[in-house]
C-alpha positions in Angstrom: 8.7 -38.9 -32.4 6.6 -35.9 -32.2 3.1 -36.1 -30.8 0.4 -35.9 -33.8 0.7 -34.5 -37.3 1.5 -31.1 -38.2 2.1 -29.8 -34.9 5.7 -28.5 -35.6 5.0 -24.6 -35.9 7.6 -21.9 -35.7 8.4 -20.7 -31.8 7.0 -24.1 -29.9 9.3 -26.7 -28.9 9.2 -30.2 -30.0 8.2 -33.0 -27.9 9.6 -36.7 -28.0 7.8 -39.4 -26.4 10.0 -41.8 -24.3 10.5 -45.3 -24.6 8.7 -45.8 -21.4 5.5 -44.4 -22.5 5.8 -46.2 -25.7 6.1 -49.7 -23.8 3.2 -48.8 -21.5 0.7 -47.4 -24.1 1.0 -50.6 -26.2 0.9 -52.8 -22.8 -2.4 -51.0 -22.3 -3.6 -51.3 -26.0 -3.1 -54.9 -26.0 -4.8 -55.2 -22.4 -7.8 -53.2 -24.1 -7.9 -55.2 -27.2 -8.0 -58.6 -24.9 -11.0 -57.4 -23.0 -12.5 -56.5 -25.9 -12.3 -59.7 -27.7 -13.7 -61.5 -24.9 -16.7 -58.9 -24.6 -17.2 -59.8 -28.6 -17.2 -63.3 -28.2 -20.2 -62.8 -25.8 -22.0 -60.1 -27.9 -22.7 -60.4 -31.4 -21.4 -57.2 -33.3 -18.3 -57.2 -30.9 -15.6 -57.1 -33.6 -17.1 -54.0 -35.2 -17.0 -52.1 -31.7 -13.3 -53.4 -31.1 -12.5 -51.9 -34.8 -14.1 -48.7 -33.9 -12.6 -48.5 -30.7 -9.1 -49.4 -32.2 -9.8 -46.6 -34.7 -10.5 -44.2 -32.0 -7.7 -44.7 -30.0 -5.7 -44.5 -32.5 -6.9 -41.3 -33.7 -6.8 -40.2 -30.1 -2.9 -41.1 -30.2 -1.9 -39.3 -33.1 -4.1 -35.8 -32.5 -2.7 -33.8 -29.6 -5.3 -33.1 -26.9 -5.7 -29.9 -25.3 -4.0 -30.7 -22.1 -1.0 -31.1 -24.3 -1.1 -28.1 -26.3 -1.9 -26.2 -22.9 1.4 -27.6 -21.5 3.2 -26.9 -24.4 2.2 -23.1 -24.4 3.2 -23.1 -20.8 6.4 -24.1 -21.8 6.9 -21.8 -24.4 5.7 -18.9 -21.9 8.1 -20.1 -19.2 11.0 -20.4 -21.7 10.5 -16.4 -23.2 10.1 -15.1 -19.5 13.6 -16.4 -18.9 16.4 -14.4 -19.2 16.6 -10.7 -20.8 13.7 -11.6 -22.6 11.3 -11.2 -19.4 12.7 -8.0 -18.3 11.9 -6.5 -21.7 8.7 -5.5 -23.1 8.4 -6.2 -26.6 6.4 -3.9 -28.7 5.7 -4.1 -32.4 5.3 -1.0 -34.1 3.7 -2.1 -36.9 1.0 -3.5 -34.8 -2.0 -0.8 -34.5 -3.2 -0.4 -30.9 -6.9 -0.8 -30.3 -8.4 2.4 -29.4 -10.4 2.2 -25.9 -13.5 4.0 -26.6 -15.1 5.4 -23.4 -18.9 6.4 -23.0 -19.9 10.0 -22.5 -21.0 10.1 -19.0 -17.6 8.2 -18.1 -15.7 11.2 -19.9 -14.8 13.9 -17.3 -14.7 17.5 -18.5 -12.3 18.7 -15.8 -9.4 16.6 -17.0 -7.0 18.5 -19.2 -5.9 16.5 -22.5 -2.3 15.7 -22.7 -0.1 17.9 -24.8 2.3 16.0 -27.1 6.1 16.8 -26.5 6.2 19.1 -29.3 3.4 21.2 -28.0 4.5 21.3 -24.3 8.1 22.5 -25.7 6.4 25.4 -28.1 4.4 26.4 -25.0 7.5 26.1 -22.9 9.7 28.8 -25.3 6.3 30.9 -25.3 6.6 31.3 -21.2 9.9 32.0 -21.6 9.7 34.4 -24.3 7.0 36.4 -22.3 9.3 36.2 -19.3 12.1 37.7 -20.9 10.1 40.3 -22.6 8.8 41.9 -19.2 12.5 41.9 -17.6 13.8 43.5 -20.4 11.0 46.5 -20.4 11.7 46.7 -16.6 15.5 46.9 -17.6 16.5 44.0 -15.5 18.4 42.0 -18.3 21.7 42.5 -19.0 20.8 43.8 -22.6 18.7 46.1 -21.2 21.2 47.6 -19.0 23.6 47.5 -21.9 21.2 49.6 -23.8 20.3 52.3 -20.8 24.3 52.6 -20.5 24.8 53.5 -24.2 21.8 55.7 -24.1 23.0 57.6 -21.3 26.6 57.9 -22.9 24.7 59.5 -26.2 22.9 62.1 -24.4 25.9 63.2 -22.4 28.0 63.6 -25.4 24.9 65.6 -26.9 24.7 68.0 -23.6 28.8 68.4 -24.2 28.3 69.4 -27.9 25.4 71.6 -27.3 27.6 73.4 -24.3 30.5 73.7 -26.6 28.4 75.4 -29.4 26.9 78.0 -27.0 30.1 78.8 -26.0 31.7 79.3 -29.2 28.5 81.1 -30.4 28.8 83.8 -27.0 32.8 84.1 -27.6 32.2 85.4 -31.2 29.9 87.9 -30.2 31.8 89.2 -27.5 34.7 89.9 -30.2 32.2 91.2 -32.4 31.3 93.6 -30.1 34.7 94.7 -28.8 35.8 95.8 -32.7 33.0 97.9 -33.0 33.6 99.8 -30.0 36.8 100.2 -30.7 36.2 101.4 -34.4 33.7 104.4 -33.1 36.5 105.8 -30.8 39.2 106.4 -33.8 37.2 108.1 -35.7 35.7 110.7 -33.4 39.5 111.8 -32.6 40.4 112.1 -36.1 37.3 114.9 -36.7 38.7 116.9 -33.7 42.5 117.4 -35.1 40.7 118.0 -38.3 38.7 120.9 -37.1 41.8 122.3 -35.1 43.7 122.5 -37.9 41.0 124.5 -40.2 40.6 127.0 -37.5 44.5 127.7 -37.5 44.7 127.9 -41.0 42.5 130.9 -41.7 43.5 132.7 -38.3 47.1 132.4 -40.1 45.9 133.9 -43.3 44.4 136.7 -41.4 47.3 137.7 -39.8 49.2 137.8 -43.1 46.9 140.3 -44.6 46.8 142.6 -41.8 
Protein backbone atom coordinates (compact mmCIF):
# COMPACT_ATOMS: atom_id res chain seq x y z
CA UNK A 1 0.00 0.00 0.00
CA UNK A 2 1.27 3.53 -0.69
CA UNK A 3 2.04 5.66 2.31
CA UNK A 4 -0.36 8.47 3.14
CA UNK A 5 -3.31 9.75 1.16
CA UNK A 6 -3.33 11.44 -2.25
CA UNK A 7 0.42 11.26 -2.70
CA UNK A 8 0.33 9.59 -6.11
CA UNK A 9 1.45 12.61 -8.13
CA UNK A 10 2.77 12.47 -11.66
CA UNK A 11 6.48 12.06 -11.81
CA UNK A 12 6.78 10.37 -8.43
CA UNK A 13 7.48 6.75 -7.81
CA UNK A 14 5.10 4.70 -5.74
CA UNK A 15 6.51 3.48 -2.50
CA UNK A 16 5.13 0.25 -1.01
CA UNK A 17 5.58 -0.87 2.58
CA UNK A 18 7.06 -4.32 3.01
CA UNK A 19 5.25 -6.94 5.18
CA UNK A 20 8.12 -6.92 7.67
CA UNK A 21 7.68 -3.21 8.26
CA UNK A 22 3.92 -3.66 8.75
CA UNK A 23 4.49 -6.41 11.30
CA UNK A 24 7.07 -4.37 13.17
CA UNK A 25 4.76 -1.37 13.20
CA UNK A 26 1.85 -3.42 14.58
CA UNK A 27 4.09 -4.82 17.34
CA UNK A 28 5.22 -1.36 18.28
CA UNK A 29 1.64 -0.14 18.39
CA UNK A 30 0.56 -3.03 20.61
CA UNK A 31 3.46 -2.48 23.01
CA UNK A 32 2.75 1.24 23.21
CA UNK A 33 -0.94 0.53 23.92
CA UNK A 34 -0.02 -1.88 26.71
CA UNK A 35 2.25 0.68 28.33
CA UNK A 36 -0.40 3.35 28.04
CA UNK A 37 -2.95 1.02 29.67
CA UNK A 38 -0.65 0.51 32.62
CA UNK A 39 -0.06 4.20 33.02
CA UNK A 40 -3.77 4.96 32.60
CA UNK A 41 -4.70 2.66 35.43
CA UNK A 42 -2.45 4.59 37.80
CA UNK A 43 -3.43 8.07 36.57
CA UNK A 44 -6.98 9.43 35.99
CA UNK A 45 -7.86 10.44 32.49
CA UNK A 46 -5.48 7.89 31.07
CA UNK A 47 -8.03 6.57 28.58
CA UNK A 48 -8.41 10.00 27.00
CA UNK A 49 -4.67 10.47 26.71
CA UNK A 50 -4.37 6.98 25.26
CA UNK A 51 -7.03 7.78 22.66
CA UNK A 52 -5.30 11.00 21.68
CA UNK A 53 -1.96 9.21 21.35
CA UNK A 54 -3.51 6.48 19.21
CA UNK A 55 -5.14 9.08 16.94
CA UNK A 56 -1.86 10.95 16.57
CA UNK A 57 -0.04 7.75 15.77
CA UNK A 58 -2.69 6.85 13.17
CA UNK A 59 -2.42 10.25 11.57
CA UNK A 60 1.34 10.01 11.62
CA UNK A 61 1.12 6.63 9.92
CA UNK A 62 -1.14 7.95 7.17
CA UNK A 63 0.58 11.26 6.41
CA UNK A 64 4.07 11.09 4.91
CA UNK A 65 6.83 12.88 6.77
CA UNK A 66 9.22 15.42 5.35
CA UNK A 67 12.05 12.89 5.42
CA UNK A 68 10.00 10.49 3.28
CA UNK A 69 9.22 13.29 0.80
CA UNK A 70 12.88 14.19 0.56
CA UNK A 71 13.78 10.53 0.01
CA UNK A 72 11.23 10.26 -2.79
CA UNK A 73 12.46 13.47 -4.44
CA UNK A 74 16.05 12.21 -4.20
CA UNK A 75 15.01 8.97 -5.87
CA UNK A 76 13.24 10.87 -8.66
CA UNK A 77 16.27 13.09 -9.24
CA UNK A 78 18.56 10.10 -9.22
CA UNK A 79 16.40 8.28 -11.77
CA UNK A 80 16.22 11.38 -13.98
CA UNK A 81 20.02 11.64 -14.07
CA UNK A 82 20.40 8.09 -15.32
CA UNK A 83 20.97 7.37 -19.02
CA UNK A 84 20.71 9.97 -21.74
CA UNK A 85 18.47 12.24 -19.68
CA UNK A 86 21.45 13.14 -17.52
CA UNK A 87 23.46 14.27 -20.53
CA UNK A 88 20.75 16.41 -22.13
CA UNK A 89 19.82 19.69 -20.54
CA UNK A 90 16.09 20.09 -20.97
CA UNK A 91 14.93 23.62 -21.76
CA UNK A 92 11.32 24.64 -22.08
CA UNK A 93 10.94 27.38 -24.73
CA UNK A 94 7.58 28.39 -23.26
CA UNK A 95 9.12 29.11 -19.89
CA UNK A 96 10.21 32.71 -19.48
CA UNK A 97 13.64 33.19 -18.07
CA UNK A 98 14.05 35.65 -15.28
CA UNK A 99 16.02 38.71 -16.28
CA UNK A 100 18.97 39.34 -14.06
CA UNK A 101 19.00 42.93 -12.89
CA UNK A 102 22.33 44.58 -12.28
CA UNK A 103 23.14 47.66 -10.30
CA UNK A 104 24.50 50.72 -12.05
CA UNK A 105 27.79 50.67 -10.15
CA UNK A 106 28.38 47.04 -11.19
CA UNK A 107 27.93 47.75 -14.92
CA UNK A 108 31.21 48.48 -16.71
CA UNK A 109 31.17 50.79 -19.71
CA UNK A 110 34.26 49.19 -21.27
CA UNK A 111 32.48 45.97 -22.15
CA UNK A 112 30.98 45.95 -25.65
CA UNK A 113 27.37 44.81 -26.04
CA UNK A 114 26.91 41.37 -27.52
CA UNK A 115 25.55 41.43 -31.06
CA UNK A 116 23.03 38.96 -32.38
CA UNK A 117 23.89 36.51 -35.13
CA UNK A 118 22.05 38.58 -37.76
CA UNK A 119 23.82 41.79 -36.73
CA UNK A 120 27.21 40.05 -36.84
CA UNK A 121 26.47 38.75 -40.34
CA UNK A 122 25.42 42.20 -41.59
CA UNK A 123 28.57 43.77 -40.14
CA UNK A 124 30.76 41.13 -41.79
CA UNK A 125 29.06 41.71 -45.17
CA UNK A 126 29.65 45.44 -44.92
CA UNK A 127 33.36 44.91 -44.19
CA UNK A 128 33.73 42.54 -47.14
CA UNK A 129 31.95 45.02 -49.43
CA UNK A 130 34.24 47.89 -48.44
CA UNK A 131 37.34 45.71 -48.89
CA UNK A 132 36.18 44.63 -52.36
CA UNK A 133 35.47 48.20 -53.45
CA UNK A 134 38.93 49.26 -52.31
CA UNK A 135 40.63 46.44 -54.23
CA UNK A 136 38.54 47.21 -57.30
CA UNK A 137 39.57 50.86 -57.20
CA UNK A 138 43.21 49.77 -57.05
CA UNK A 139 42.70 47.40 -60.00
CA UNK A 140 43.57 44.24 -58.08
CA UNK A 141 40.35 42.33 -58.62
CA UNK A 142 39.58 40.14 -61.63
CA UNK A 143 36.65 42.35 -62.61
CA UNK A 144 38.82 45.48 -62.50
CA UNK A 145 41.51 43.81 -64.62
CA UNK A 146 38.92 42.80 -67.22
CA UNK A 147 37.57 46.37 -67.32
CA UNK A 148 41.06 47.80 -67.82
CA UNK A 149 41.82 45.34 -70.64
CA UNK A 150 38.52 46.21 -72.37
CA UNK A 151 39.27 49.93 -72.04
CA UNK A 152 42.76 49.49 -73.52
CA UNK A 153 41.31 47.59 -76.51
CA UNK A 154 38.74 50.32 -77.15
CA UNK A 155 41.46 52.99 -77.04
CA UNK A 156 43.58 51.04 -79.51
CA UNK A 157 40.67 50.63 -81.92
CA UNK A 158 39.90 54.35 -81.74
CA UNK A 159 43.55 55.26 -82.42
CA UNK A 160 43.69 52.94 -85.44
CA UNK A 161 40.46 54.40 -86.84
CA UNK A 162 41.77 57.96 -86.41
CA UNK A 163 45.04 57.09 -88.16
CA UNK A 164 43.15 55.48 -91.04
CA UNK A 165 40.95 58.55 -91.49
CA UNK A 166 44.00 60.80 -91.49
CA UNK A 167 45.72 58.68 -94.14
CA UNK A 168 42.63 58.71 -96.37
CA UNK A 169 42.34 62.48 -96.03
CA UNK A 170 45.98 62.99 -96.97
CA UNK A 171 45.68 60.70 -99.99
CA UNK A 172 42.64 62.62 -101.22
CA UNK A 173 44.47 65.93 -100.91
CA UNK A 174 47.50 64.62 -102.84
CA UNK A 175 45.29 63.32 -105.65
CA UNK A 176 43.50 66.65 -105.93
CA UNK A 177 46.71 68.64 -106.13
CA UNK A 178 48.09 66.34 -108.84
CA UNK A 179 45.01 66.74 -111.03
CA UNK A 180 45.12 70.52 -110.74
CA UNK A 181 48.77 70.63 -111.84
CA UNK A 182 48.09 68.48 -114.92
CA UNK A 183 45.18 70.72 -116.04
CA UNK A 184 47.19 73.95 -115.94
CA UNK A 185 50.04 72.52 -118.15
CA UNK A 186 47.74 71.44 -121.10
CA UNK A 187 46.05 74.84 -121.51
CA UNK A 188 49.34 76.71 -122.00
CA UNK A 189 50.43 74.45 -124.87
CA UNK A 190 47.21 75.00 -126.78
CA UNK A 191 47.59 78.76 -126.62
CA UNK A 192 51.02 78.59 -128.18
CA UNK A 193 49.82 76.57 -131.16
CA UNK A 194 46.94 78.92 -131.83
CA UNK A 195 49.22 81.91 -131.78
CA UNK A 196 51.54 80.39 -134.34
CA UNK A 197 48.65 79.52 -136.61
CA UNK A 198 47.41 83.08 -136.54
CA UNK A 199 50.81 84.45 -137.32
CA UNK A 200 51.30 82.19 -140.32
CA UNK A 201 47.91 82.85 -141.83
CA UNK A 202 48.31 86.59 -142.25
CA UNK A 203 51.72 85.98 -143.66
CA UNK A 204 50.26 83.80 -146.33
CA UNK A 205 47.72 86.40 -147.26
CA UNK A 206 50.34 89.06 -147.48
CA UNK A 207 52.36 87.01 -149.82
CA UNK A 208 49.43 86.43 -152.13
CA UNK A 209 48.62 90.14 -152.33
CA UNK A 210 52.11 90.97 -153.38
